[in-house]
C-alpha angles and dihedrals in degrees: 000000000000118000140201124190131209110194116197109192114197111192118226108004124132140169104263137169115293115251146093093304092057113077090197086067096046104041128069105241109172093164094054092042091052086065092052102046092264094307122135111247100253139107091281092063113114123221112260128194131182139151093273104022142049133180134170144127115265132194121266098169094082093203093292125124118240133039118318115248135204099246097059095027095056092041088055093045095050098041106032091232123115097250094175088060091047091051092042092235145030108284137179173288090295126039116280113245090238090062095050096100093044091055090047096052104032110029114135095246092056091045095051094042091052092046126051107313149024128266135215137196105209102194119114116221125202123229093258090063092058092044091052099045094043091056095051101021088227105141123172121247094261097046091045088053090052092051091050095046099041091244115151118255100215124226138199088277088067090045091054089054092049088248095118139037124232117243089246091045097235101049093237094124092053086064101037096041104031103019091232121165099241130140114251113225136181125263090247090055089048089052091052090051092050093050090048089055090047093054087069097050141050091225130027127179130200121185125203118188104164089089090066091048090052090050093053090048090053087220119155090193093052089045090053093049092050097045097044090049091048092047092055088049093051091050090050092051092049091050094052098044096048110123093007133108090256124113120195118215125185131185144133144232100235142340126273117118094059091070114048091171088083134043097216137077118272137224092231118129113263122235120254119193132174127183127179140048093313097048096104090064087070100054090098102055119112104165142033086254088070100057104079095041090054092047089053095044092050094049093045092049095045101038101040114120115260116250117251117262114253 
């Protein structure tokens, strides 16, 4: 069976203890909970595995002491190699120099492009992003992987054509923070646009980082805004992929937002969820090192050309 994967990467969410400091405990999130067999996303959630769904907590500490960080966590997540071990420590927010070659050779975009399909990064970036990173040559893990793989980094022109998704999903922050003339859309419309992009590719990634910012701010209101927006987005994706060859996967690089009592990242397991016809391929994963290898394996197995009949 052919497969397509939509990967929603949510920066800085873990499975923490239930309670008033954990917004996953205090906010109604039916979209998230549809992915976990109606369980709240906290440390009490049990692993679930079915033909078309998978949910569990997975390790993001990578056998390294200290608090996981985005640079090595994301590099690990998007290559399948333990980049904290390669760097000798957790490091972030940008990629560690020791992991540069690993990202170049083994990032998920390159591995999909060289295998049996094409990949896409759906985020739209404003002009100020390109001005900043070109001055300092400090690309994020995902944009560095795009450069290395020849994958397009989408712009506001793509967003205007509904061929990209704003980093905050709706585009509101592009107006409020940068005063850019973009059209604000709903989360459900953004989900439709993401699924439309994914229909043209074997693998499509969307990255959401405002969750990590809300965690560092220790702001219940910002956490609520992020999670409710993401929840609507998830519900929209699930609606549009129902009955298709698309599988949604969602995970993170480290904990943070699930414990607003601290300003730092956490060592909590991160949630991993898969929903769709390829979900059972992910029942075996236990760490963020396992995610990209299973993506590549599923796509290669499902999208390989059939042998000619004898």
